[in-house]
C-alpha positions in Angstrom: -45.3 38.5 65.1 -46.3 35.3 63.4 -44.8 34.4 60.0 -46.2 32.0 57.6 -43.9 30.4 55.1 -45.4 28.9 52.0 -43.4 26.5 50.0 -44.4 25.7 46.5 -43.3 22.6 44.7 -43.0 23.6 41.1 -42.4 20.1 39.8 -41.9 16.6 40.9 -39.4 14.3 39.2 -40.6 10.8 39.1 -38.1 8.1 38.1 -39.2 4.6 37.4 -36.6 1.9 37.8 -36.7 -0.8 35.1 -34.3 -3.6 34.6 -34.4 -4.2 30.8 -31.7 -5.9 28.9 -30.1 -3.9 26.0 -31.9 -6.2 23.6 -35.2 -5.0 24.8 -34.5 -1.3 24.8 -37.6 0.6 23.8 -37.6 3.4 21.2 -36.9 6.9 22.5 -39.7 8.1 20.2 -42.4 6.1 22.1 -40.8 6.9 25.5 -41.0 10.6 24.6 -44.7 10.3 23.6 -45.4 8.5 26.9 -43.6 11.2 28.8 -45.7 14.0 27.2 -48.9 12.1 27.7 -48.0 11.2 31.3 -47.4 14.9 32.0 -50.5 16.2 30.3 -53.2 13.5 30.8 -52.5 11.9 34.1 -53.5 13.8 37.3 -50.8 14.8 39.7 -52.3 12.7 42.5 -52.2 9.6 40.3 -48.5 10.3 39.3 -47.5 10.7 43.0 -49.4 7.5 43.9 -47.7 5.6 41.1 -44.3 6.9 42.1 -44.9 5.9 45.7 -45.9 2.4 44.7 -42.9 2.0 42.4 -40.5 3.1 45.1 -42.0 0.9 47.8 -42.1 -2.1 45.4 -38.5 -1.5 44.4 -37.4 -1.4 48.0 -39.3 -4.6 48.8 -37.7 -6.4 45.8 -34.3 -5.2 46.9 -34.6 -6.8 50.3 -36.1 -9.9 48.9 -39.8 -9.5 49.7 -42.2 -10.7 47.0 -44.2 -8.0 45.4 -47.5 -8.4 43.7 -47.4 -5.8 41.0 -51.0 -5.0 40.0 -50.9 -1.9 37.8 -54.2 -0.6 36.6 -54.4 0.9 33.2 -54.4 4.7 32.8 -57.4 6.5 31.7 -58.1 6.0 28.0 -57.1 9.6 27.3 -53.5 8.6 28.1 -53.4 5.9 25.4 -55.2 8.0 22.8 -52.6 10.7 23.5 -49.7 8.3 22.8 -51.1 7.4 19.4 -51.8 11.0 18.7 -48.3 12.2 19.7 -46.8 9.5 17.5 -49.0 10.4 14.6 -50.4 6.9 14.4 -54.1 7.8 14.1 -56.1 7.4 11.0 -57.0 11.0 10.0 -60.4 10.0 8.6 -61.6 7.9 11.5 -59.5 9.1 14.4 -58.6 5.5 15.5 -55.2 3.8 15.3 -54.1 3.3 11.7 -52.6 0.0 10.5 -50.5 1.6 7.8 -49.0 4.3 10.1 -48.4 1.9 13.0 -46.8 -0.7 10.7 -44.6 2.0 9.1 -43.5 3.3 12.5 -42.6 -0.3 13.7 -40.6 -1.0 10.5 -38.6 2.2 11.1 -38.2 2.1 14.9 -38.2 -1.5 16.1 -35.4 -4.1 15.8 -36.1 -6.7 13.1 -36.7 -9.7 15.4 -39.2 -7.7 17.5 -40.7 -6.0 14.5 -41.7 -9.3 12.8 -43.7 -10.4 15.8 -45.2 -7.0 16.3 -46.2 -6.5 12.7 -48.1 -9.8 12.9 -49.8 -8.5 16.1 -50.7 -5.2 14.3 -52.4 -7.2 11.5 -54.4 -9.2 14.1 -55.4 -6.2 16.2 -56.3 -4.1 13.1 -58.3 -7.0 11.6 -60.3 -7.2 14.8 -60.7 -3.4 15.0 -62.0 -3.4 11.4 -64.5 -6.2 12.1 -65.7 -4.4 15.2 -66.1 -1.0 13.4 -67.9 -2.8 10.5 -70.3 -4.6 12.7 -70.9 -1.7 15.1 -69.6 -3.9 18.0 -67.2 -2.9 20.7 -63.5 -3.5 19.9 -62.0 -5.7 22.6 -58.3 -6.7 22.6 -59.3 -9.9 24.4 -61.1 -11.0 21.2 -57.9 -11.0 19.1 -56.6 -14.5 18.3 -59.5 -16.4 19.9 -62.3 -18.4 18.4 -64.8 -17.3 21.0 -65.6 -13.7 20.8 -67.1 -11.5 23.5 -69.7 -9.4 21.7 -70.7 -6.1 23.3 -73.0 -3.9 21.2 -72.3 -0.5 22.7 -70.9 2.7 21.2 -67.3 3.1 21.9 -65.4 6.3 22.0 -62.2 6.9 20.1 -60.4 7.0 23.4 -61.7 3.6 24.5 -60.7 2.2 21.1 -57.2 3.6 21.5 -56.9 2.0 25.0 -58.0 -1.4 23.7 -55.7 -1.1 20.7 -52.8 -0.4 23.0 -53.7 -3.3 25.2 -53.8 -5.5 22.0 -50.4 -4.3 20.8 -48.8 -4.7 24.2 -49.8 -8.4 24.5 -46.8 -10.6 24.7 -47.1 -14.3 24.0 -43.7 -15.5 25.1 -41.4 -14.3 27.9 -38.6 -13.9 25.3 -40.5 -11.1 23.5 -39.6 -7.5 24.2 -42.3 -5.0 25.0 -42.6 -2.1 22.5 -45.9 -0.8 23.6 -47.0 -1.0 27.2 -50.3 -1.6 28.8 -50.9 -0.8 31.6 
């Protein structure tokens, strides 16, 4: 008599290893939003692949092998989900809201980090406002530069959220702490 045994894996626990100093500790609120969106918006195969790469890269670093970490951004649904979970979207336009994002930063980010990030929010939101007003695509790479890349193409709320996250995650100096992450 042949017996077939089926084993179902109900969940996979993925743990990323980060070495971050206590001064750069990220808000539990944003980490919670990322966890919810990771679980709901990222395909299981992509999560497993990410976990595999993370573990292999950690092992290589541990034994002294240089690792080229090229992370690709998640699908834009993931970034839109984070803004939505954190209630940072403008209810009228369904894009990230400067007032809500600034208020969240003031409440949840340490003063030194908040000052820099609030300036960044102003720049990102200014560029977003210009793009929406001129019907041009919002591109994070246009923020803070004199030469603008102009793309006249409709952009989904999801694509805007992804570019806005990229804009907020930009760090000018190594001494700055990441609050938002892209990719």
